[in-house]
C-alpha positions, -999 to 999 in steps of 0.1 A, spaced: -567 903 273 -537 898 241 -526 866 235 -492 853 230 -478 839 195 -473 805 195 -485 796 237 -508 774 242 -534 777 275 -541 741 287 -570 744 314 -568 717 339 -597 714 360 -593 697 397 -608 693 438 -588 692 466 -584 653 473 -576 644 438 -544 658 439 -524 621 431 -545 632 396 -534 666 388 -501 661 400 -496 622 372 -515 655 348 -481 677 352 -462 652 354 -476 640 315 -479 676 302 -441 681 308 -432 651 281 -451 670 254 -430 679 221 -446 713 222 -432 730 244 -447 771 247 -475 754 273 -490 777 298 -512 754 322 -541 770 339 -550 748 372 -585 757 383 -598 745 414 -631 741 421 -641 739 462 -666 727 481 -663 745 506 -645 782 517 -631 758 542 -614 736 518 -574 739 525 -557 746 484 -521 736 504 -516 707 487 -526 716 455 -500 747 455 -476 727 470 -485 711 440 -482 738 416 -448 747 428 -429 723 427 -440 723 384 -431 757 384 -397 755 377 -407 735 349 -437 755 340 -428 789 347 -462 807 337 -484 780 355 -513 794 374 -535 787 404 -568 795 404 -599 787 422 -633 793 432 -659 772 456 -693 756 445 -713 727 467 -730 720 432 -706 707 402 -697 738 388 -675 723 358 -685 746 338 -671 777 359 -642 760 359 -638 760 323 -649 793 323 -622 811 349 -593 793 324 -606 808 296 -604 845 310 -574 836 324 -555 827 292 -527 842 277 -522 820 251 -529 816 211 -539 784 215 -568 775 238 -573 736 254 -586 714 278 -575 685 299 -592 673 334 -571 656 360 -570 625 351 -568 621 317 -535 618 298 -523 632 263 -496 616 244 -459 634 239 -469 639 201 -509 650 209 -506 691 209 -475 689 184 -496 674 160 -528 696 162 -510 726 159 -485 720 135 -521 713 110 -534 743 122 -508 763 116 -505 753 78 -545 754 75 -570 779 76 -590 759 102 -597 779 131 -595 745 153 -590 710 155 -590 673 168 -569 643 173 -586 605 184 -590 592 216 -584 559 229 -614 550 259 -592 532 283 -606 515 314 -594 507 345 -599 482 380 -607 502 414 -568 494 417 -560 511 387 -546 488 366 -558 487 331 -585 464 319 -590 474 275 -586 503 254 -612 508 228 -621 532 199 -654 543 204 -652 579 194 -628 577 157 -649 575 122 -639 585 87 -637 623 91 -664 651 103 -695 659 103 -719 681 116 -748 662 116 -735 634 135 -717 655 158 -753 664 167 -765 628 168 -742 625 200 -706 640 210 -674 619 194 -648 644 204 -640 644 243 -626 675 260 -592 670 255 -590 657 213 -592 694 208 -571 728 203 -586 759 192 -563 790 175 -579 816 189 -564 845 166 -590 826 142 -622 827 162 -645 854 168 -671 855 192 -671 821 208 -687 828 235 -685 808 268 -697 774 286 -731 770 298 -728 777 330 -764 765 341 -748 728 323 -729 705 348 -730 675 322 -725 679 288 -716 712 291 -688 707 267 -697 689 241 -728 719 236 -702 743 230 -683 720 206 -716 724 188 -722 762 181 -684 765 177 -684 733 146 -716 754 135 -695 785 129 -663 770 120 -656 735 99 -627 717 121 -602 699 115 -597 665 113 -565 650 127 -562 610 122 -535 604 147 -547 591 183 -534 611 208 -550 611 238 -565 589 265 -603 592 280 -599 570 315 -628 554 329 -630 542 361 -648 517 382 -646 536 410 -665 564 395 -633 586 401 -627 597 368 -648 624 372 -642 655 400 -685 647 415 -684 610 419 -711 595 424 -715 563 442 -720 527 429 -753 513 453 -783 514 433 -802 540 441 -776 561 435 -772 550 401 -806 552 395 -809 588 406 -770 591 382 -791 578 356 -818 603 365 -798 637 360 -780 624 331 -816 619 314 -822 658 326 -787 666 313 -796 650 276 -831 669 282 -816 703 284 -793 699 262 -818 694 233 -834 723 240 -798 738 239 -800 722 204 -833 734 192 -829 771 200 -788 771 186 -798 755 152 -839 754 147 -863 732 148 -846 704 127 -829 689 154 -861 672 168 -864 652 135 -826 639 148 -838 637 182 -860 615 174 -836 590 151 -813 590 176 -837 587 206 -858 550 189 -818 546 181 -816 547 215 -844 529 226 -830 496 204 -798 498 225 -817 500 263 -836 464 248 -801 452 242 -791 457 278 -820 446 295 -816 409 272 -780 408 286 -800 419 321 -822 398 329 -795 366 321 -781 380 350 -791 358 375 -790 323 349 -750 339 342 -748 341 383 -759 304 388 -733 289 360 -709 311 376 -714 292 411 -716 260 398 -683 259 377 -649 240 390 -630 278 383 -662 290 411 -649 262 436 -615 272 436 -619 304 440 -642 298 472 -615 273 485 -588 306 481 -616 329 504 -626 307 525 -586 302 532 -584 339 528 -618 344 556 -599 322 582 -569 334 584 -582 373 591 -611 355 606 -639 370 591 -667 355 583 -677 334 556 -699 345 529 -727 323 515 -728 323 474 -768 338 470 -789 339 443 -807 374 440 -849 372 440 -847 401 410 -823 406 380 -813 436 395 -790 425 425 -779 398 404 -763 421 379 -749 440 406 -733 409 421 -720 399 384 -707 432 384 -686 427 422 -677 392 408 -659 403 369 -644 438 386 -626 406 418 -589 401 414 -592 365 408 -620 357 390 -601 383 360 -572 357 370 -596 327 365 -618 341 339 -600 328 307 -606 291 320 -643 297 334 -649 307 295 -629 273 284 -650 254 307 -681 268 294 -676 257 260 -667 221 272 -700 223 296 -719 227 257 -703 191 243 -715 174 277 
């Protein structure tokens, strides 16, 4: 397919039930300084009977702004995010190629900054810095961090771990040959594996500006196939990620050579250290829970909760210290994510400091 000069094709992955994210995503794209945009919406349906009516309505509404918008769909009961990307790549008609999940945000100058730098260089692709934005279950911003920030690009650092999220980069398709497709056997790390192959052939250009946000929410809806948050579901999710890491490491060795194993071993040692730190925090869960329960701040929260329960005619809940630290950690997460705790936690921090001097 012949590509159109200066047009950027942006592949947006979504699913039925995520219309509010898709609508907001397209609204954000209208604010881009770079105006030559071809949005390609790729919908994964879980079963054939899933309706596209609401998504088609959104596409129709935004067609007035994006005259060349495309809507594609496919059906899979399993996570087929890789297939979504490949379908979008096959349909893309632009010189430039970018990817965007429906709930992530790009700043107004993100694409214009990257494309301008690409046009002035011989590089085939470029990426910008990304901010990690965490939201609570009510959609309120909790934190903004920069864990992906690096001083520059290093393939060695990249193969140790991904710091280039899927919506941070743009590819100039006029400057690349035979970059291949996304590996459809992978439902995790699929963009990372693709990027490593791309970077092995074409050194990227680093644009030192924050261009977008990677959104994470406490209810797990930042992924198109969200898991629950019960201990069993979290364990199963953890096991799937372990399997995905093993598959990814196998791909790295196959694609780049035996020497990748040495880097993987070093990274594994580092991860074990991090797991040990997390374990130490987990061991403190019961003690932290006890400290909260005996604080003055918690007594205030309990008072208001009792009034709320009485007004709503709900049974009172007791302050329970579970037998295991894992269960205590789940209770702590529930407390930390509550609105009342977010309001009063600064006072609790002061109370904790004062208690040390008693």
